[in-house]
C-alpha positions in Angstrom: 0.0 -0.1 -0.1 1.3 3.6 -0.9 2.3 6.2 1.9 1.5 10.0 1.4 3.7 12.0 2.8 3.5 15.6 2.4 6.8 17.6 1.6 7.4 20.5 4.2 7.4 23.8 2.8 11.1 24.5 3.2 11.8 21.2 1.1 9.4 22.5 -1.5 10.7 26.1 -1.6 14.2 24.6 -2.1 13.0 22.5 -4.8 11.5 25.4 -6.4 14.6 27.6 -6.3 16.5 25.1 -7.8 14.1 24.6 -10.8 14.1 28.5 -10.7 17.9 28.3 -11.5 17.5 26.3 -14.4 17.8 22.8 -13.2 15.8 20.0 -14.6 12.9 18.3 -12.9 14.9 14.8 -13.4 17.9 16.1 -11.5 15.9 17.9 -8.7 13.8 14.9 -8.4 17.0 12.5 -7.9 18.6 14.8 -5.8 15.9 14.6 -3.1 15.2 11.1 -3.7 11.5 11.8 -4.9 9.4 10.6 -7.8 9.7 13.0 -11.0 6.1 13.5 -10.8 6.2 15.1 -7.2 8.7 17.5 -8.2 6.7 18.3 -11.2 3.3 18.4 -9.5 5.0 20.9 -7.0 6.4 23.1 -9.7 3.3 23.4 -11.6 1.7 24.3 -8.2 4.0 27.2 -7.8 3.6 28.5 -11.3 0.0 28.7 -10.7 -0.2 29.9 -7.5 3.1 31.7 -7.2 3.8 30.2 -3.8 5.5 27.2 -2.7 3.5 26.8 0.7 0.6 24.2 0.5 -2.9 25.3 1.4 -4.1 24.0 4.7 -7.3 22.8 5.6 -8.9 21.0 2.7 -11.2 18.1 3.0 -15.1 17.7 4.1 -16.1 19.7 6.6 -16.9 17.8 10.0 -20.4 17.7 11.0 -20.3 16.5 14.6 -18.1 17.8 17.1 -15.5 15.2 19.0 -17.8 15.8 22.2 -20.7 14.4 19.8 -18.7 11.6 19.3 -17.7 10.7 23.0 -21.6 11.1 23.6 -22.5 8.6 20.9 -20.0 6.0 22.4 -20.8 6.4 25.9 -24.7 5.9 25.0 -23.5 2.9 22.7 -21.8 1.4 25.7 -24.6 1.6 28.0 -27.1 0.4 25.6 -25.0 -2.8 24.9 -24.6 -3.2 28.7 -28.5 -2.7 29.4 -29.2 -5.3 26.5 -26.4 -7.7 27.9 -28.3 -7.5 31.4 -31.5 -7.8 30.0 -30.8 -10.9 28.2 -28.9 -12.6 30.9 -31.4 -12.1 33.7 -34.4 -14.2 32.3 -31.9 -16.9 31.0 -30.5 -17.1 34.5 -33.5 -17.2 36.4 -35.0 -20.0 33.9 -32.0 -22.1 34.2 -31.3 -21.4 38.0 
């Protein structure tokens, strides 16, 4: 399975600086030990946006808070304990 590690802004800046000075994408990728597509994607993003810094905070917005999650888990555990005791009680009384 592949791992996705984002480059830090400093490394991206160094790569962009080397590309601006005329180095090839292949030589920069070899120097940093990265795939050519990673360097090329960073270079294209720099050309489009004018900055080497990544945009922070993408993705789908959360619909519930961490407190809501804890509340749901707490009540699920309580329901599981109650259902287990309601099943066990008649079984214990019937079997002695």
